[in-house]
C-alpha positions in Angstrom: 100.2 92.5 97.3 102.5 95.3 98.6 106.0 96.5 98.1 107.1 97.3 101.6 107.6 100.9 100.8 105.6 102.7 103.5 103.4 105.5 102.2 102.7 107.2 105.5 103.0 107.1 109.2 99.4 106.8 110.6 98.0 106.4 114.0 95.5 104.3 115.9 92.3 106.3 116.7 90.1 103.5 118.1 90.4 100.0 119.5 87.2 98.0 120.0 87.7 94.5 121.4 85.2 92.0 120.1 84.7 88.3 120.9 87.7 86.5 119.2 88.5 89.7 117.2 88.9 93.4 117.3 87.7 96.4 115.3 90.5 98.9 114.8 90.4 102.4 113.3 93.4 104.2 111.9 94.0 107.8 110.7 95.9 107.9 107.4 95.0 110.9 105.1 97.1 109.6 102.2 96.0 106.0 102.2 92.3 107.0 102.5 92.4 109.3 99.5 91.1 106.6 97.2 90.2 103.9 99.7 86.8 102.2 99.8 85.1 99.2 101.4 86.9 96.0 100.6 90.3 97.6 99.7 93.5 96.2 101.2 95.8 98.4 103.4 98.9 97.0 105.1 99.2 98.1 108.7 102.6 97.4 110.2 102.9 94.8 107.4 99.6 93.1 108.0 97.2 93.1 105.1 93.8 94.2 106.4 90.5 94.8 104.6 88.8 98.2 104.8 85.4 98.0 106.3 84.6 101.7 106.4 86.2 105.0 105.4 85.2 108.2 107.1 87.2 111.3 106.0 90.8 110.3 106.8 90.0 107.4 109.0 89.6 103.8 107.9 88.2 100.9 110.0 89.1 97.2 109.8 88.1 94.0 111.5 91.0 91.8 112.8 90.4 88.2 113.7 92.0 86.4 116.6 94.5 84.5 114.4 95.9 87.8 113.1 96.0 89.3 116.6 97.8 86.2 117.9 100.4 86.0 115.0 101.2 89.7 114.8 101.9 92.7 117.1 98.5 94.3 116.2 97.0 93.1 119.5 99.4 95.4 121.4 98.3 98.6 119.6 96.6 101.3 121.7 95.0 104.6 120.8 97.7 106.9 119.6 100.1 104.2 118.5 101.9 105.1 115.3 101.6 102.6 112.5 103.2 102.1 109.0 100.6 102.3 106.3 100.7 101.1 102.6 98.0 100.7 100.0 98.0 97.6 97.8 100.3 98.0 94.8 98.6 98.7 91.4 99.7 96.8 88.3 101.1 100.0 86.7 103.3 100.9 89.7 107.1 100.4 90.2 107.9 97.6 92.6 110.3 99.6 94.7 110.8 97.2 97.5 110.1 93.5 97.1 107.0 91.3 96.9 105.2 91.6 100.2 102.0 89.7 100.8 101.0 91.2 104.1 100.9 87.7 105.6 103.0 88.0 108.8 105.0 84.9 109.5 105.7 85.8 113.1 107.1 88.5 115.4 110.5 89.4 116.5 111.9 91.7 119.1 114.2 94.7 118.8 117.3 93.5 120.6 119.6 96.5 120.2 120.1 99.7 118.1 123.6 101.0 117.1 123.5 104.6 115.8 126.1 105.6 113.2 126.8 108.9 111.5 124.6 108.1 108.4 122.5 105.1 109.4 121.5 102.9 112.3 122.1 99.2 112.7 119.2 97.4 114.3 119.4 93.8 115.7 116.1 91.9 115.7 115.3 88.4 117.2 114.3 85.8 114.6 111.8 83.0 115.4 113.6 79.6 114.9 111.0 78.5 112.3 111.8 81.6 110.1 115.6 81.5 110.4 115.9 79.2 107.3 114.3 81.9 105.1 116.5 84.7 106.1 119.8 85.2 104.2 122.5 87.8 104.1 121.6 90.4 101.5 118.1 88.9 101.2 114.8 90.7 101.7 112.7 90.7 104.8 109.7 92.8 105.8 109.8 94.4 109.3 106.6 96.1 110.4 105.7 96.4 106.7 109.1 97.9 105.7 111.0 96.2 102.9 114.6 95.8 104.2 117.8 94.2 103.1 119.3 91.8 105.7 122.8 93.1 106.6 123.7 90.0 108.6 122.1 86.9 110.1 123.4 84.7 112.9 121.3 81.9 114.5 118.1 83.4 115.7 118.8 87.1 115.1 119.5 89.3 112.2 120.5 92.9 111.5 119.2 95.6 109.2 120.7 99.0 108.4 118.2 101.9 108.5 118.8 105.0 106.5 117.6 108.4 107.8 114.5 108.4 105.6 113.4 105.0 107.0 114.1 106.3 110.6 112.1 109.5 110.0 109.1 108.1 108.0 108.4 104.7 109.7 107.7 103.3 113.1 111.2 101.7 113.0 112.7 105.1 114.0 110.7 105.1 117.2 111.0 101.5 118.3 113.3 100.7 121.2 114.9 97.5 122.5 112.2 95.1 123.7 109.5 96.3 121.3 107.9 93.7 119.1 107.9 93.9 115.3 106.0 91.9 112.6 108.2 89.8 110.3 107.4 88.5 106.8 110.0 86.3 105.1 110.5 86.5 101.4 107.8 84.4 99.8 110.1 83.2 97.0 112.2 81.3 99.6 109.1 79.5 100.8 108.1 78.4 97.3 111.7 77.3 96.5 111.7 75.2 99.7 108.5 73.5 98.8 109.6 72.8 95.2 113.0 71.4 96.3 111.3 69.2 98.9 109.3 67.4 96.2 
């Protein structure tokens, strides 16, 4: 489990395509401080299992399902990525409950800079729209955010200077894909009410 509070901006250092999978390596000095084989690290909001750690670089295997359902398949060497280690039981939950199980991808539609923040509009896959509510939580590329508005198949978030500076969301432009994870509580409520 994660919180959606990105610990550091890392980068892709290797992409090795495999049959029905890929092996990816990321540089992240902070997240590798105490990482070992089998640990979970969220990369752009996708929970991945560490296969190997070598100094400040960790390697993961990504199966085809994950490559197809997320934007990880579009990463190239040098791409910046949001990194977060799994939350410990004794830590504060600063964002919201994030599983690292991407529900789908959206696209940055537009960016509107303001004096103190930036409003970003993102497309929303139709099958996820029912889980996204005004002032609710959503994870965008691994970043826990509050929904500023939602209308049909798009929503907006307001990004503060810290988020713009310390995550990939400050570098994304219109047309770029982003990983989306809806609030898991909404999914459980839906299932319970349906019964």
